[in-house]
Steps between C-alpha positions, in 0.01 A plus 500: 500500500784736582669430166183587311460831683867587435467436127187715484681782680794480259267505204332812630830681548611419148182644345500817710845623385492875422510615136790729414565734200821584332415856433488789747249700284148515621188645324327788675174677402515752214403771755833449663699604193769757585461658152157592375461567121319813389124501475394328174758223514680287450335307786675312776429127451733341765769600751794276600681619814834404660565635853851583608650602827538857383230539237245359262517402125192457275431385155172670409354327195302721266232427244655420158364585160776358278629178355863565605643240728512613865280666757447876542602591853635753741805370692531699819728484805472708814798490724500654842871461581780429260760442767346181645722193485402136535660163454199363320317621182232710677635850429372708206781660295441770244770510238581827334376561147761432232461457131627138519255414777205659316594310183495174696159581645348574163650186346337300773158668502479583135693225322564540132396866487751768397442782750612859432576711805345851482739791538223744612489618860168407658357507846185421689375624831764292681798616300694410181477164332631329189339284238557295185260396225505227237277319253453125542489252216117493519481878462427588864659818643684428828621731772756439773540772755707538818509736798665517837353730770731605785584816693665770303740555787696211659402427856778500759348307790183331372443411137162600362450187294472443134227388250597320186245468212506332166209483246468247215210586276407375148184583305375415157332837432644754742732786403816589686320791674228262618747251637691778679179612669534203738842621602394866537181442696560204732463539874708349778245385760721343764751627758682389815374628834855579618579867569819466298314389185519783250641408154335813349737748668411847615187664360554761232504866614204729451524703178656838570217692330237350717343769725729770371402850372504561123509127428156413353397136455234426243269201451560264214398651171536862608812675366729752665269791389299431814168391354334267262366619162172688546216339302284722275169635623202271444322563173802648324740285287859484605734707274824331422763753411729402211860621471539748219722398210830669440616543140875464470675630194864496405582833659215602733234361719166650422218529754182311426245687288174586664185378344285773333198598699173643362419851618233546759166610359359842595837678522681705234782343310834664592739505203849367569785750545693600186 
């Protein structure tokens, strides 16, 4: 009887062994995405997250409207402290942007597409960023953009942290301007509660002309003249003045000739001077 009970106990232990996974990435709800695309898309379809001792990394999968191999996505890392050291692989490290590193990223995430890096200076509300575009074999236009957000002044005692962002976006019908809209208008929706967390640096100063005398500020659409164009009175058509033509000859510039006018009725006709 004891032998039977022991065998049953051993069988129960063997079937209750815990299941383990080889990846440290976990899926979190789309509402937990650190980067939110602009209104109108592309939509967030899934978020894979990896937690580190000093930060968080996410792969934010976006809706895809192309036949190019690969998934549209934001790749974001938020690091609270770059100086943390550990003997195991649980520390997030943000490598500095170099042409070689960017080329390797594009070859991995956009294989087989010749990407051309733009030489234009561009920036969004978080600061400057860079981008490259290319056309896939199927005709889709692809964008790869990169940005690192960190304090504009180095911290002496406590680092303010850093945010690293990559965007891989391909579309069958979108233009370059439409693809760039996702990079211009995204929103960072996460932060660390630490008082030392401030990758954005000091806020910009107030414009010097704000509140000063003899420094008028006008609403959009009103020029420096101080007022908008006055509409014509009701019941009267608006008169649009046309610039008079100037007749240029070889030697002189003649004034425009006035159109002849009929004399007013009821008055004597005055002859012209001799």
